[in-house]
Structures are given as structure tokens and as C-alpha cells.
C-alpha positions in Angstrom: -19.1 13.2 -19.9 -17.6 13.0 -16.4 -17.5 16.4 -14.7 -13.7 17.6 -15.0 -14.0 18.5 -11.1 -14.9 15.1 -10.4 -11.9 13.7 -12.2 -9.7 16.3 -10.7 -11.0 15.4 -7.2 -10.8 11.6 -7.9 -7.4 11.4 -9.2 -6.2 14.0 -6.1 -7.8 11.5 -3.5 -6.3 8.3 -5.1 -2.6 10.3 -5.2 -2.9 11.3 -1.9 -4.0 7.9 -0.3 -1.9 5.5 -2.0 1.0 8.2 -1.4 3.4 7.1 -4.4 6.5 9.2 -3.1 6.0 8.0 0.3 6.1 4.4 -0.9 9.5 4.8 -2.2 11.5 4.6 0.7 9.2 1.6 2.2 10.1 0.0 -1.1 13.5 0.5 -0.9 13.5 -0.9 3.0 11.5 -3.9 2.0 13.7 -5.0 -1.1 17.1 -4.4 0.3 19.9 -5.9 -1.4 17.9 -6.8 -4.5 19.2 -5.7 -7.7 17.2 -3.5 -10.3 15.7 -6.2 -12.1 14.2 -8.4 -9.5 12.9 -4.7 -7.7 11.1 -4.0 -11.2 9.7 -7.4 -11.3 8.3 -7.0 -7.4 7.1 -3.5 -8.1 5.1 -4.6 -11.2 3.5 -7.5 -9.4 2.5 -5.3 -6.6 1.1 -2.8 -8.5 -1.1 -5.6 -10.7 -2.2 -7.2 -7.7 -3.2 -4.2 -6.0 -5.1 -3.1 -9.2 -6.7 -6.1 -9.1 -7.7 -6.0 -5.2 -8.8 -2.3 -5.3 -10.9 -3.0 -8.9 -12.9 -6.1 -7.2 -13.4 -3.8 -4.0 -14.5 -0.8 -6.0 -17.0 -3.1 -7.7 -18.2 -5.5 -5.3 -16.7 -4.3 -2.1 -19.6 -3.2 0.1 -21.3 -6.5 -1.0 -18.4 -8.9 -0.4 -17.3 -7.3 3.3 -21.2 -7.4 4.0 -21.8 -11.1 2.7 -18.6 -12.1 5.2 -19.9 -9.9 7.9 -16.9 -7.7 8.0 -17.2 -3.9 8.6 -14.7 -1.3 7.1 -13.5 -0.5 10.9 -12.8 -4.3 11.4 -10.8 -4.3 7.9 -8.9 -1.4 9.0 -7.8 -2.6 12.5 -6.8 -6.1 10.6 -4.8 -4.1 8.1 -3.1 -2.0 10.7 -2.2 -5.3 12.9 -0.4 -6.8 9.9 1.4 -3.6 9.3 2.6 -3.3 12.8 4.0 -6.8 12.4 6.1 -5.6 9.4 7.1 -2.5 11.1 8.5 -5.0 13.9 10.3 -7.1 11.2 11.8 -3.9 9.7 13.1 -3.1 13.2 14.6 -6.2 14.1 14.7 -9.2 11.8 18.1 -8.2 10.4 19.5 -7.9 13.8 18.2 -11.3 15.2 19.8 -12.9 11.6 23.0 -11.3 12.4 22.9 -12.5 16.1 22.0 -16.1 15.4 24.2 -16.4 12.2 21.2 -17.1 9.8 21.1 -15.4 6.5 18.2 -13.6 5.1 15.5 -15.8 2.5 16.8 -15.0 -0.9 13.0 -16.3 -2.1 11.3 -13.5 0.2 8.9 -11.9 -1.7 7.0 -8.9 -0.3 5.1 -7.9 -3.3 1.8 -9.4 -2.0 2.4 -8.3 1.4 2.9 -5.6 2.5 3.3 -3.9 -0.9 0.2 -4.9 -2.7 -1.7 -4.8 0.7 -2.2 -3.0 2.7 0.5 -0.3 1.6 -0.7 0.2 -1.7 -4.4 -1.2 -1.9 -5.1 -0.4 2.1 -8.3 0.2 3.6 -8.2 4.0 2.7 -7.4 3.1 -0.7 -10.2 0.6 -0.7 -12.7 2.7 1.2 -11.8 5.7 -1.4 -12.8 2.9 -4.7 -16.2 2.3 -3.0 -16.8 5.8 -2.5 -15.7 7.5 -6.0 -17.5 4.5 -7.7 -20.4 5.3 -5.5 -20.4 8.9 -6.3 -19.7 8.5 -10.0 -23.5 7.2 -10.3 -22.7 3.7 -10.5 -23.1 3.4 -14.2 -20.5 1.7 -16.3 -19.4 5.0 -18.0 -18.7 6.3 -14.4 -17.2 3.0 -13.1 -14.6 2.7 -16.0 -13.6 6.3 -15.5 -12.9 5.6 -11.8 -11.0 2.2 -12.8 -9.1 4.2 -15.3 -8.0 7.1 -12.7 -7.1 4.2 -10.4 -5.1 2.1 -13.4 -3.5 5.6 -13.9 -2.4 6.0 -10.1 -0.8 2.7 -10.0 1.2 3.3 -13.4 2.7 6.5 -11.3 3.4 4.1 -8.4 5.3 1.8 -10.3 7.2 4.6 -12.1 8.3 5.7 -8.6 9.4 2.2 -7.6 11.8 2.1 -10.6 13.3 5.1 -9.2 13.8 3.2 -6.2 17.4 1.9 -7.0 19.1 5.4 -8.3 17.6 6.6 -5.0 19.0 3.7 -2.7 22.3 4.1 -4.5 22.5 8.0 -3.6 21.8 7.1 -0.1 24.7 4.3 0.6 24.2 1.4 2.7 24.3 3.5 6.1 21.7 5.9 4.6 19.4 3.0 3.7 19.9 1.1 7.2 19.0 4.4 8.9 16.1 5.1 6.9 14.9 1.5 7.3 15.1 1.9 10.9 13.4 4.9 10.9 10.6 3.9 8.5 10.0 1.1 10.9 9.4 3.3 13.5 6.9 5.4 11.2 5.4 2.4 10.1 4.6 0.9 13.4 3.0 4.4 14.1 1.0 4.3 10.8 -0.2 0.8 11.8 -1.3 1.9 15.3 -3.1 4.9 13.5 -5.0 2.6 11.3 -6.2 0.6 14.6 -7.3 3.6 16.4 -9.1 4.8 13.1 -10.9 1.6 13.1 -11.7 1.6 16.7 -13.2 5.0 15.9 -15.2 3.9 13.0 -17.0 1.5 15.7 -18.1 4.1 17.9 -15.9 3.1 20.7 -13.8 6.4 20.7 
């Protein structure tokens, strides 16, 4: 029987690291112009892919990264750089498309990147899964318990994604555009923080 305090701490850790409420505005910005059904499919796909990634790294993360010679700080830096490119896309892509008379790609699918990774299954979530499974004792009951908590957190995240359409309707087009630009700035800052955390983890800072 798992310690109740450990279960609460694990759930709170995953909630803070994944931050489902904080993902909703980003989900709205990345799926702008899509209907509710399309968003539902993208949100579900993102959560399923993130779940597979977190399960894989939770079970074999340290071995996988060690085998291919990648440290967690390097993983953080790479995730930060990719996230920064997404932030630039949110800030400038539509403006560039209007200027050049182009149309957005109707097949654009952000479910794998950046939703599944690094926004849901980012370096922090991956590191948390590795740590929590280690703290659970490493046996199968403890491991399955942590995986169950992770699955519950992804269900919560998907429910927040389902609420994105009424939230966007409430904001309106102008409000959504303003929030998209603002979140682009915040996402850029978050990506820089990922890089700084990675550099700090290497011991350079």
C-alpha cells in the first residue's frame, strides 16, 4: 500500500510541472481557427503521445539518455531551443503570411510538437517521472501507481483542452490575437528559462 503523503505529493508535483490550466491559452493559440472536433482530436492525440513519452522515460529514461550519451541538462537546452522557435512562430508567422499573401497550412498539426513535447511531456515532466518512479521504490506496484497518477493528470489536461473552445468564444477574435501575441512572448521567456536551467545543470552557471 502506497503512502498517502507520497500519492498527494506525486500528484501535486505532476500538476505543477505539467500545469493543465496554463496549457489552455497555449492550446487556443496553437489551434486558432480550428473547429471544436478538430481541437478535440488534436488534444486527445497530444495527451496520448505525451503519455507514451512519459511512460517510456519514466521506465527507461536514465538508461535511454545515458545509452545515447545525452544528459538531462542537454535535454533541457534542446527543448528550450525548440520551444523558442515555436514562440517566434506564434509572434510572427501570421504577420508574414499576410504580408506575402499566403494562406495558413490547413494540415498544420501541433499535437506532436509542441503540444505533446515539450509543452506536456517536457524536460520537467520527464525528470519528475524518473524521480517519482525512483522514489516509489522501483517495484512494479509503486511504478504502476506513479504511471496511474500520470494518466490521471493527462485526463485532467485533456478536460482543460475540451474547455478551450468556449474560452476562445468568450475572448473573441481580437482577444485571442492579443493573447496569442502575449503568450508568444511568455513562451519565448519560458524557453530561455529552459536553456538557462540546462546550462546551470551543466555547472557553467
